[in-house]
N, C-alpha and C positions, 0 to 999 in steps of 0.2 A: 163282380159287376153283373147286374141282371141283364138278360138278353133283351134286345130290342123287340123281338116278336112277343115276348111275354108281357112287355110294358105297354103295348099298344092295343087299342080297341080293334075288334075284328075287321072293321071297314078299312082301317089303315093297313093292318098286317096283310090283308088280302090284295093289296094293290098290285104287287108283282105278279101274283097268280092271275089277277084279272087281265093284266096286259097280255098274258100268254094265251088267253082263251080264244077259241075259234070264233069267227064272226057269227056263226049260227046258221040257220037254214037259208037265210037270204044272203046271197053272195055280194060282197062289197063291190062298189063301182070304182072306176078309175076317174081321176081328174082329167080335164081336157084343157085346151088352150083358153077357151072362153072363161072357164072357172078359175084359171090361174092368172091370166093377163087381162083379158077384155073386161070381164065382170068378176073380179076376184072375190072369192068367198072366204069366210073365216073358218078355219078348221076347228076352232074351239069356241065354246060359249064364253061370254064375258063373266068375270068374277065380280063379286061385290067391290065397290069402290070405297076403300077405307082410307081416310085422310087424317090419320093421327088420332089424338085422344082429347076428349072434352075434360076429363079429370082422371083420377087413378082407377075409377070403376066403370067408366063409360068411354067407348070409342066412337068415332064419328064416321058414319057411313052415308054415302050419297045414293039416293034412289029416285029415279026420274027427276033428277036435277034438284032434289030437295035434301037438305042436310038433316040427318037423324042422329040422335044420341042413343046408343045401344047399351043397355045394361049387361055387363059381362056375366052376371050370375043368372039372370032370367031370360035374357034375349029380348026383353021388352024394349020398345022404341018410343021415343018422344021427339017432337020437333026440336032441332038444335039451333039455338040462336047464339052466335058468337058473342062473347062478352063485349060491352061497348069499348070502342077503341080508346085505349088509355094514353096513346101517344100520338104526336103529330107525324105527318109524313111529308117528305120533300120530293119535289119533282122538277123536271125541266120543261118549260114551254117556250118554244122558239129558242132564243139564246139565254133565257133568264131563269132564275131560280124562284120557285114558289114553295110555300109551306102551307099544308092543309092542317088546320087546327082540329083537335079531336072532338068527338061528340057532336058532329055536324057543325062545327065552328067555321069561321070564314076562311077563305083561301087568301093568303097574303103574298103579294109579289115582293120579293126581297131585293132583286137586282134589276138594273136597267142599263144594260151595256150592249154595245154593238158586237163586242167580242163574246163568244160563247164561254160560259162557265162549264167546268167539267167535274164530274164525280161529286156533286153536292152531297154532304154527309152531315146528318144531325149530330150534335153533341149528345151524350147520354142524358143530360138534364134538359135537353130540347131548347136551350136558350140561344144556341148558336148553330149556324150551318157553315161548315168549312168547304172550300172548293179550290180549284186551280183555274187561273186565267192567264193566258200568255206565259205559261210556264212559271208563274209565281203563285204562292200560297196565300189565300185570303180566308176570312170568315166574316159573316154578317150576323149582327145581333138581331134576333127575331123581334124583340119588343120595340126597338128603335130604328131598325133597318140601317144601323150604322155599320159601315164596312171597316174592317181592320185588315191592312195589308202587312203581311209578315216578312215577305222577301221582295226585293226590287231588281235582282240581277238576272231574272229569267230572260232567255234568248232562244235562238234556234239551236243552241248547243248546251245551254244551261237549263236544267229542269228542276224545279222545287216542288216536291209532292207529286210529280208526274214521272213515271218510270221510263228509263231508257229501254229501248226495244228488247235487248237481251234479258233484262230483268223481268219485263212483262211476259216474255215468252217462256223463260226457263225457271225463274225463281219465284216471283210473286204470283205468276200464273194468269192465264187469260181471264178468269172470273174477276180479277182485280180491275179490269178495264183501265189499266195503267195507273190506278190510284196508288200513291206511295206516301200516304199520311194516315195517322192513327190517333184517335181521341183517347185521352186517359179516362179511366172509369169514373173519376170524380169531375170530369169536364173542365178541369183547371188548366190542362195543357194539351198541346198537339205535338206528337212526334212526327218527323218527316225525313225523307231522304232527299238529298241534293245530288244531282247527277251532272257531271261535266263530260260531255261527249266530244269535246273539241279535238281530241286525238284519236277518236274512233274512226276507222276508215269508212268512207262513203261507198255504198254499193248502189249503182244505178239500175233501176228497173224500167225497161222501155215499154211504152204503150204505143200501139200503131194507130190509135184513134185520131180522126180528123185528117186534115191535109198534111200537117207537119209532124204529127205524133208528139210525144213529150217524154221526158225522163222524170221518174219518181225516185228521188235520192233518199236512201235510208242509211242511218248510222248503224251498221251491222258488223260487229267484230267476228271475223272467221277464226278458225283454230289458229292460235299463236299470235293473233292480232292484239293491239292495245285495247284494253277494256275501258269502259267509262270509269272516271274517278268518282267515288261515292263518299259522301259525308252523311252522318246521322245526327239529327238535331232535335231539340225540344224547345218549344216556345210557349210562353204563357198565353192563354186564350185572349187576354186583353191587349196583347202586343208587348213590345219592348225587346229586351235583350234576348237574342237567340243563344242557347247553350249548345255548343257542339260537343258531341261525345269524343272521348279522348282516343281517337284513332288518327293515324296519318293517312290522309287521302291519297298520298303518292304511293302507298304500298300496293302491291299486286294482290288484291283481296276481294272477297265477296261478303255481302251482308244478306242474310235471309230475312224473312218476315219477322219483325219484332213483336213482343208481347208485353203489355203492361202487367205488372204485378197487380193482384186484385185490389189492393188499397191505393194504387196509383203512386206509391212511394218510389218505385224504380221502373225503368224501362229495361226489359230483358232483350238483349240484342244477340242474334245469331251471327257468328263470324266464322269464316273459313279463309285459309290461304288459297291462292289460285290453284294449288294442287288438289284441293277439295278432299284431303285425307285427314283433316283435323277440324272438328266442329267444337267451338267454344261458345257457351252462353255466358255473356257478361251482364251483370246488373249495372245499369248506368244511373248515376245520381242525376236527376233532372235539373238540379240547381247548379251543380258544378261541372257535370260532364265526366266526372271520374268513373272509372270502370273497375269492377271486381269480378273475377272469373268464378262462376258457379258450377259449371259443367264442362268437362273436357273429354271428348271422345276422339280416339285416333284409330284409324284402320290402315292396312297396307294398301288397300285399293282405293275406294272412295266412300263418302258418306252422303246420304241424302238429307235434305233439310227436314226439320220437324215442321209439320203442318199444323200441329196443335200441341199445347202444353196444358195438362189437366191439373189445375190447382185445387188442393184441398182447402176446406174452410179454416179460418182462424190461423192461417200461416202454419198449418200442420204438415205441409209438404206439397210435392207435385209429382205427377206421373208422366213419364214419357214412353213412347214406343221406339225401341232401338233394335237394329239388326246386328249389333256388335258381336253377338255370339255366333253369327251365321244364320240366325233365324229371328224373325220379328217377335219381340217379347216386351212385356210391360215391366217397368222399373219404377219403384217408389223411392223418391229422394226427400231428404229434409230440405228446408228452405235455404240452408247454406250450401246445398249442392251435394252433401254427403249421401251415399247410398244407404237407404234404410232397409229395403227389401226388394229382391227380385220376385215379382208376382207370378210370372209364368215362365216355363222353360220346356225344352224338348225340341225335337226335329219337326216342328210345325210352326205355322205363322199366325200371329194375331193380325186381324184385319183392321178393326175399328172399335174404339171404346164408345159404347152407347150411353152408359150411366155409371156414375160413382155414387153409391149410397153409403155415406159415412156412418149413419145410425146402424145399419146392418153390417158395416165393415165389409162391403162387397163391391166388386166392380163387374159390370156386365159388358161383354164384348163379343164380337163375331170373330171367327177364326176358321182356318183351313186345317183342322186337326184330324178328323176321321179319314179324310182323303184330301189330297191337294186340289182336286177338281170340284170340291163341294164346300159350301159355307154353312156353318152352324152357329147357334147362340150358346154362350157359356156364361157361368157365374163363377168368380174366383174370390177368395178371401183376401182382404187387404193385408193379412198377416202371412200370406203365402199358402202353398198347398196345391193339391191337384184340382184343377177347375172342374166344375160340374156341367155336363152337357144338358141343355134344356130342350133342344130340338130332337127330332126322332128320325129313324129310318135311313135308308140309303137315298137321301134326297138333298138337294141344295136349297137352302132356306133364305128368303128375303124377309126380314123381321121388322115389325113396328112395335117397339117396346113402350109400355105404359110409363107415365112420369115417375112412378115409384118402383118400377120393375116387378110388380106383383103379377102382371099379365103381359101377354104379347100376342100379336096376330102374326102368323107366318103364312107367306105364299111359298109353296114348295113344289118342286118338280124334279124330274131327272130326264135324261135324253129321250126316254120312251114313255114317260108319264106326263101328260099335260098338266099345267099348274092346278093345284088345289089350294084351298085356304082354310085355316083352322085357328081357333082361339085356345090358348093354353095358359096355365098359371106358371108361376116361377119355379115350381117343382117339376115342370115338364109334363104335367098331366093335361091331356086334351079335355077341354070343357065342351067344345062344340065344333062341328064341322061347319064352315061358313060358305063354302062354295067349291064347285068342281067344274072345271072348264071342259071336261070330256063329255061332250053332249052328243046329240043325234048326228050332227054333221060329221064329227070325227069318226063315229062308228059306221058311217055310211060308205066311206071311201077307203080304198087301199092306199096305204102310205109306205114309202120306201123305208126299210129299217135303218136305224143308225146304231153303230157299235162304238163303244169306248174300248180302245185297245192300248197296248203299250209296245214300245220298240226299244231295242238296246242300241246304245251308241258304241262306236268303235273302242271306247275306253271303259265300257261296262256300265254306264248310267242307264237307268230305266225312266222313260219319259212317255207322256200320253199322246194319243191321237184319236181322232174320231173319223169314222168312215160311213158315208151314206152309200149303200150299195144300189145298183140299178134295180128297178122293180121287177124286171123280167130277165133274170140272168139264165143263160142257157149253158148247160155243161159243155166244156170244151171250147167255148167262145171266149175271146179276149176283149176286154173293155178298156177304153182310155181313162186316164186319171187327170183330174184338175185339183190341185192343192191350193187352198187359200190360206195365206199366212200374213202376219204382221211381223213378229219376230223381235221387236225391240225389247230392251231390258225391262224386266218386271211388267210385261204387257202381254200376258198369256191370253189365248183365245179358246183353249180346250177346257171346257167345264161340263160337268155332268148335270146339265140343266136343259129344260125344254127350249129348243131354238128352231124347230122346223119352220121353214119358209116355203111359200108356194113355188118360187123360182127353183129352189133345190128339188122340189118334187117334179118339176118339168124336166130338169136335167136327168133325174132318176128314170123317168119314163123314156127318155131318149137314149139311155144306155151309158151315162157318164158316171164314173166312180168319183165321188166328191169327198175330199179329205181335208181336215184341219190338223195341223201339227204344231206342237210347242217344243221349243229347244230348251237347253239347260239353263238359259238365263231368263226364261219366261216367268219364273216365280215359283214353280213347283218344288224346287230344291232350295228355296230361300236365298238369302244373300250368298250362302255357300256356293250355290250353283251359278250365281251371277259373277262371282269373283273370277271364274275361269276366263271371262272375256276381257279382263283388264289389259289394256295396252294392245289388244287385237280384236276390236269390236267388229264382229261379222264373221270371223274365221271359224270359231267353234260352232256358231249358229248354223252356218251353211253346211258345215260337215255333219251336224246333227240331222239337218234336212236331207242331206244325201244318204245318210244311213237309214233314215226312215223310208225314203223312196226306194232304196235297194231292197229293204225288207218287203215293201209293198209289191215290188216286182216279182217276188217269189210266191205271192199268194195266188190261189186258184182264180182264174178269170181276169187277172190284171195284165194289161198290155204294156210292158216296160218300154216299148218303142214309141208310145204316145203318153209321155209323162209331162203334163203341163203344170204350171205354177203361176200364181198371180198375187199381187199385193200392191199397196199404196204407201208412199212415204218410206218409212223403214222397210215396209213390206215390198216396196218397189226396189229398194236397194237389194234386199234379199233375192228378189226375182232376177235382177241383173247379175248378181253373183251366181245364181243357179245356172244361168245360161252361159257363164264364162268359167268361173272357178269350178262349177259343178256340171260342165257341159257333157261329161261322159254319162251323166245320170238323167238330167233334165233335157227335154227335147223342145219344149215350147213354153213361152212366158209372156205375160202381159204386165208390164211394169209401169206404175202410175206415179207421177211426181217424185222421182227417185233421187236419193243421194247417190252419187257415183264415186265420190272421193271425199273422205272425211275432212280434208283440208278446205273443202268448199262449204262446210257447215259451221254453225255458230260456235263460239268459243266455249261457253259454259257447258253446254250439252256434250260436245265432242270431247273436250279435255277431261270431263268427269271420268270417262271410260278410257281415253286414249293418252292422256297427258299431252304436253305441248309437242308440236311436230319436231322441234329441235331436240327434244329429249327422247323421242321415239320414232326416228325416221323409218326404221324397218317395219314397225307396226303399221304406220300409215301406208307404207308401200304394199304390204301383203293384203291389206283390207280394202284396197282401192279396186273398183271394177276395172278401171283403166289398165291396171297392171296385168289383168288376165284377159283382156279383150282379144288377144290373138288365139285364145282357146275356143272362142265362140264358134259354134257350128250348127245350132238349131235355128229356131225362128223366134225372135224377140220383137214384141210390139211395145214401143216406147210412147208414153202419153204424158203430156205436161201442159199446164197452164202458163201462158206467156208472161203473166205478171205475178207469179208465185213469189210472195215475199218471205216465205219460210224456207223451203228448199228451192233455191233459185234455178231458173231455166238454164243457167250456166252449167249445171250438172249434166243435163241432157245434151246440151250442145257440145260439150267436151267429149262425151262418149260417142255421139254421132260423128263428130269430126274424126275420131280415131277409127271407128268402124269403116268410114268411107276410105280412109287412107289404107286400111287393111283389105279393102275390097270385099267387105262383108255385106250380106243381104239382111235387111231388117225392115220393120215397119215403123212409121213415125206419125203421130197424130198430135197436133197442137190445138189448144183451145184459147183463142185470142182474148186477152183481157182478163182471163180467169186466174184465180189465186190458188191456194193449196186445197184443191177440190172445187167442185162446182155443182150448181143445181139447174133447174129449169130445162130449157131445150138442149143445152149442152150436156146435161146429165142424161137425158133420154138418148141423145145421139151416141154418147160414150157407152151407155149400156147396150145399145143395139149393135154397135161396132164390136163390142165384146162377144156378143152372141155370134156374130159373123165369124169371128176368129175361132171360137170354139167349134162351130159346125164345120168350118173348112179344114181345120188342122187336127182336131182331136176326134170329133165324131166322124169326120171325113164323109159328109153327105151334105146335100144342098140345104141352105137356110130355108126353113119352111116359109111359104108365102104369107103365113100369118104375121110374121115379123115385119114384112116389108112395108106395111102401111102404118106401123105403130110409131108413136112419138115418145 
């Protein structure tokens, strides 16, 4: 294998050297409060704005608000005019559905109802628009405005084509906007899910607004609770008989997002038992509802849903990304489900498939192969074999691939190299440098250095962390630490990419050591690392953070007696665990909208990692903050929105209640009416209160007057 330095032009190979060069004769200046907070400056220059590809040989760049088509070979530009809209678009105005015809055609109002339609979605042939109204599924024919009502039993607990909360939050995802119906590619049918929430417990969320306040009741299944009953159906676009897939809705089960086969002949349904350790893809006959298993994966811990299935042309097979081996890899299957070829393998993770080129028999994908903290672009043969790295250097790459894979634009950086942009061909050869954000402003100011380091866990695993050191460290002086974490499964935050923020530079000026840490389940060790946490979500993670913090405490200049930690949601849970389970290591914490006991969180997420409470009582006990509340001895600041509909305020109230009974001192801040996070004035208040906490307890000096007038 050729060395990276030999394969790169001199201007790229010299980046690392350039970063180490002295500032020159003119000494660099320091940032101040005005340039960080009052009139914040940009440390870097803007890069070109590349928004995709006009065709295989021209990418689209915006300059001064104008779109240009740029020739990859010559760099010549020409005004770019998007091709005429070939399709209609659908929108909501007021409560009603409108369709805008293409090529400047008329806008047509399709519905006229006092009740709002939701998620209007055009059929692929643009002859119909499907939507839900009053939890029933409808479509309207564009040409005639004739409405077709497919279901009639919608109610406050029966939803047709509209997702139950736990499906919206955990399975279909927030981008679905609760939509639970899918057009067939030939526009002849609609698949949909029917949810029955009648046995799902109601959780009341209280609002203090007005004279009497009110309750907002949500069907929210907590760990071990009854889940919604779900049925999967297919209905002809013209209406008529609904075909129900051959499942028993009384079974304790889940359905993932379905996928239509490319020719519309079958609906591929993802199914799991409640234990979430067996994923089966069934091909559903849309005319009879009969099912046939095509794919069957079992794991000892849990399995994640497929977010995409990549179909080859002419029914030649399909590709899925699975972590069955302990690492995310690509597998090519025949259409009957039999495995044809494992396309990638090794102790590294595929991230995303960008393109499958069947003529070249190649698949282009991004992966964390060179280092778990960086992303690169690769090309692999559909017949298998070692993938070819197309990107370069010790950088993390964000790639825009051309439609045929012959070229790509990469924006690349690392922790100490501001983003640069380059155009390359599919052999990994640099054609042109497109931009460098390291400009005059960056070269003018002193910035605190960031280091990417590793730490060892008590059982010998090696994991990454980053450290931003204070700008003016004095030998022999000890400095406080603030660790920012999230910590949830497969949700790492430590990457070798440019992330410098102005606020972090302020803390560096003030003498705060800022640290980000990833635990074993964060993704660097693949599914293999995540499997440790099965049935004890939070235990290994907090012990990893404790091990990292202990290592930090041995480093020169680190004050282990001022070891702070902060995070939100799962990061809030980790912070609460740090100040209880890890109270001998962590001294201060700011916990935002935190889970405090996994029995208080939703069924699908919690049980994926913990199993049902009745089957794992000891696991739920040892991972509860409440269990370890008596160990608390530092200072914890607890923050929560009173109408959080994701992590309920109940979590905070139960911890506060226990702390009070134990005679513990803590801080509490509530944000009335706010959900799972907040913006506007509440965000400004929360941010400034965070500064107060850091100054008072970690920096141990007065809050500067600068902050006292800020919003």
